[in-house]
C-alpha positions in Angstrom: 0.0 0.0 0.0 2.8 2.4 0.8 4.2 2.1 -2.7 0.8 3.1 -4.1 0.6 6.3 -2.1 3.3 8.0 -4.0 1.9 7.5 -7.6 -1.6 8.5 -6.5 -0.2 11.7 -4.8 1.8 12.5 -8.0 -1.3 11.9 -10.1 -3.5 14.2 -7.9 -0.7 16.9 -8.0 -0.7 16.7 -11.8 -4.5 16.9 -11.9 -4.2 20.1 -9.7 -1.7 21.6 -12.2 -4.1 21.1 -15.2 -6.2 24.1 -14.4 -3.3 26.4 -14.8 -3.1 25.6 -18.5 -6.4 27.5 -19.0 -4.4 30.7 -18.2 -1.2 29.7 -20.0 -2.7 28.7 -23.3 -4.1 31.5 -25.5 -6.9 29.3 -27.0 -10.6 29.2 -26.0 -11.8 26.5 -23.6 -13.0 24.3 -26.5 -9.6 24.4 -28.2 -7.8 23.6 -24.9 -10.2 20.7 -24.3 -9.8 19.4 -27.8 -6.0 19.4 -27.6 -6.0 17.8 -24.2 -8.2 14.8 -25.3 -6.5 14.5 -28.6 -2.9 14.1 -27.2 -4.1 12.1 -24.3 -6.1 9.6 -26.4 -3.2 9.2 -28.8 -0.8 8.5 -25.8 -3.2 6.0 -24.3 -3.7 4.3 -27.7 0.1 3.9 -28.1 0.3 2.6 -24.5 -2.3 0.0 -25.2 -0.5 -1.0 -28.4 2.8 -1.4 -26.6 1.2 -3.4 -23.8 -0.7 -5.4 -26.4 -4.0 -4.5 -24.7 -7.2 -5.4 -26.7 -9.1 -2.5 -28.2 -12.2 -4.5 -29.0 -15.4 -3.7 -27.0 -18.0 -6.3 -26.2 -21.0 -4.8 -28.1 -22.4 -1.9 -30.0 -24.3 -0.9 -26.9 -21.1 -0.7 -24.9 -19.5 1.4 -27.7 -22.4 3.8 -27.6 -22.1 4.1 -23.8 -18.4 5.0 -24.2 -19.2 7.6 -26.9 -21.9 9.1 -24.7 -19.4 9.2 -21.8 -16.9 10.9 -24.1 -19.5 13.6 -24.8 -20.0 14.1 -21.0 -16.3 14.2 -20.5 -15.9 16.9 -23.2 -18.6 19.0 -21.5 -16.9 18.5 -18.1 -13.4 19.6 -19.3 -14.7 22.4 -21.4 -16.8 23.8 -18.5 -13.8 23.4 -16.1 -11.4 25.3 -18.4 -14.0 28.0 -19.0 -14.7 28.4 -15.3 -10.9 28.8 -14.7 -10.6 31.4 -17.5 -13.5 33.5 -16.1 -12.9 33.3 -12.4 -9.5 31.9 -11.7 -8.0 28.5 -10.8 -9.2 28.6 -7.2 -12.9 29.1 -8.1 -12.7 26.6 -11.0 -11.2 23.9 -8.8 -13.3 24.5 -5.7 -16.6 24.3 -7.7 -15.4 21.1 -9.5 -14.6 19.5 -6.1 -18.3 19.9 -5.3 -19.3 16.9 -7.5 -20.1 14.7 -4.5 -23.1 17.0 -4.0 -24.6 15.8 -7.3 -23.5 12.2 -6.8 -25.4 12.1 -3.5 -28.7 12.7 -5.2 -28.1 11.2 -8.7 -27.0 7.8 -7.6 -30.0 7.0 -5.3 -32.4 8.4 -8.0 -30.9 6.0 -10.6 -31.0 3.0 -8.2 -34.4 4.0 -6.8 -33.1 4.2 -3.3 -33.4 7.0 -0.7 -30.1 8.9 -0.1 -28.6 8.3 3.3 -28.9 11.1 5.9 -25.1 11.3 6.3 -24.6 11.8 2.6 -27.3 14.5 2.4 -25.5 16.4 5.3 -22.2 16.0 3.5 -23.8 17.4 0.3 -25.3 20.3 2.1 -21.8 21.1 3.6 -20.3 21.0 0.2 -23.0 23.3 -1.1 -22.3 25.7 1.8 -18.6 25.7 0.8 -19.5 26.7 -2.7 -21.9 29.4 -1.5 -19.2 30.9 0.7 -16.9 31.5 -2.3 -19.6 33.6 -4.2 -18.8 37.3 -4.0 -21.9 38.5 -5.7 -25.1 36.8 -6.9 -25.4 38.4 -10.3 -24.8 37.1 -13.8 -22.9 40.3 -14.6 -20.1 39.3 -12.2 -17.4 37.1 -13.9 -16.8 35.2 -10.6 -20.4 34.3 -10.4 -20.4 33.2 -14.1 -17.3 31.1 -13.4 -19.0 29.4 -10.4 -22.1 28.6 -12.4 -20.1 27.1 -15.3 -17.9 25.3 -12.7 -21.0 23.7 -11.2 -21.9 22.5 -14.7 -18.5 20.9 -14.8 -19.1 19.4 -11.4 -22.5 18.0 -12.5 -21.0 16.6 -15.7 -18.2 14.9 -13.7 -20.8 13.4 -11.3 -22.7 11.9 -14.3 -19.4 10.6 -15.8 -18.4 9.0 -12.5 -21.7 7.1 -12.3 -21.4 6.1 -16.0 -17.8 4.9 -15.4 -18.8 2.6 -12.6 -20.1 0.0 -15.1 -17.8 0.9 -18.0 -14.5 0.4 -16.0 -15.8 -2.9 -14.7 -16.4 -4.2 -18.2 -13.7 -2.4 -20.2 -10.9 -1.7 -17.6 -9.7 1.8 -16.7 -7.2 2.4 -19.5 -9.5 1.2 -22.3 -12.4 3.3 -20.9 -10.2 6.4 -20.7 -8.9 5.9 -24.3 -12.4 5.5 -25.9 -13.9 8.3 -23.9 -11.1 10.8 -24.7 -11.0 9.7 -28.4 -14.8 10.1 -28.6 -14.5 13.6 -27.0 -11.8 14.6 -29.5 -13.9 13.5 -32.5 -17.0 15.2 -31.1 -15.1 18.5 -30.5 -13.4 18.4 -34.0 -16.3 20.3 -35.8 -16.3 22.9 -33.1 -12.6 23.5 -33.3 -12.6 23.6 -37.1 -15.5 26.0 -37.1 -13.7 28.3 -34.8 -10.7 28.5 -37.1 -8.2 28.5 -34.3 -4.5 29.4 -34.9 -2.5 27.9 -32.0 1.1 29.1 -31.6 4.0 26.7 -31.2 3.9 27.5 -27.5 0.2 26.6 -27.3 0.9 23.2 -29.0 3.7 22.5 -26.7 1.6 23.3 -23.6 -1.3 21.2 -25.0 1.1 18.3 -25.5 2.2 18.6 -21.9 -1.4 18.9 -20.7 -2.6 15.9 -22.7 0.3 13.5 -22.2 1.6 14.3 -18.7 -1.3 15.9 -16.8 -3.9 13.6 -18.4 -2.7 10.3 -19.8 0.2 9.6 -17.5 -1.6 11.1 -14.4 -4.7 8.9 -15.2 -2.5 5.8 -15.5 -0.7 6.5 -12.2 -4.0 7.2 -10.5 -5.8 4.0 -11.7 -2.8 1.8 -10.9 -2.4 3.2 -7.4 -6.1 3.0 -6.5 -6.0 -0.8 -6.8 -3.9 -0.9 -3.6 -5.5 1.8 -1.5 -8.5 1.9 0.7 -11.5 4.0 -0.3 -10.8 6.3 2.7 -7.2 7.0 1.8 -7.9 7.5 -1.9 -10.7 10.0 -1.1 -8.5 12.0 1.3 -5.6 12.1 -1.2 -8.0 13.1 -4.1 -9.4 16.0 -2.0 -5.8 17.4 -2.0 -6.3 18.4 -5.7 -7.9 21.6 -4.7 -5.1 22.4 -2.3 -2.4 21.8 -5.0 -4.3 23.8 -7.6 -4.7 26.8 -5.3 -1.1 26.6 -4.1 0.4 26.4 -7.7 -1.9 29.2 -8.9 -0.6 31.4 -6.1 3.1 30.5 -6.8 3.1 30.3 -10.6 0.3 32.7 -11.6 0.3 35.1 -8.7 -3.4 34.3 -7.9 -3.4 34.6 -4.2 -6.6 33.0 -2.8 -9.1 35.2 -1.1 -10.4 34.6 2.4 -13.7 33.4 0.8 -12.0 30.9 -1.4 -9.9 29.5 1.5 -12.9 29.1 3.7 -15.0 27.6 0.9 -12.2 25.1 0.0 -11.7 24.2 3.7 -15.4 23.4 4.2 -15.6 21.3 1.0 -12.4 19.4 1.7 -13.4 18.8 5.3 -16.8 17.5 4.2 -15.2 15.1 1.7 -12.6 13.8 4.1 -15.2 13.3 6.8 -17.5 11.5 4.4 -14.6 9.2 3.3 -13.7 8.4 6.9 -17.4 7.6 7.8 -17.7 5.5 4.7 -14.6 3.5 5.5 -15.6 3.0 9.2 -19.1 1.9 8.0 -17.5 -0.8 5.7 -15.2 -2.0 8.4 -17.9 -2.3 11.2 -19.7 -5.3 9.7 -16.4 -7.1 9.1 -15.3 -6.5 12.7 -18.6 -7.6 14.1 -18.5 -10.8 12.1 -14.9 -11.5 13.1 -15.7 -10.9 16.8 -18.7 -13.3 16.5 -16.6 -16.0 15.0 -14.1 -15.7 17.9 -16.8 -15.9 20.5 -18.2 -19.1 19.2 
């Protein structure tokens, strides 16, 4: 398990750096997203070829699900990059980290079950963290615009998370990521061609770095490491993405976080960490009870 902590931490750190590229690259959010998924899908495809991993999917229905997931992924990354461009890295990352709010209500609705009280309280705490960061409730304010678009990114990621539960089980993590990102690139191609973008050499270099290192390699490290970590530890490490993003935006972009942003991030991260701890203790409790019962007999 100790060996898995390092690659997962590196992956989360790289994920945290991704938001900075929205400020470094002179292209619109659609162009950044297209370049990201293009270079990432090519990298993952080459990785699968080298490792001789099968590309074949089991059915047309599964392929359609992967394409639909790719569309949701494109929406998620576009909205995230647009949120960062409008309101800064801190706001974009904080609003993205609120995706458990949507998962809490979407997952029970899809499975026709009532949400647990603890999950609802966690979701409300996450929502409170987002509200704290809002400086003004008006669409004319760029920060408020960024938060609204960031929440769209968060909702899209929550939907993608639920879709990937079945896709990763049947296809595996790497194949799922390859097909989703390749589908996102194909779907975004008409948008990019219509915009007649003219990326500079620096833009292409940054997109290559974003797609290969911050996406393809980071994803591989994350998926590989998660196999050896508990859900509690994985959740806590993942919540550090917001901290890394705000820190690097401060150091590399000079975007010092405001008191609102720090408080909002603290509330959201605290809620996520507490939720992970409660989930882990809840899973261990039945096992311990069963073990104790076995010893008593």
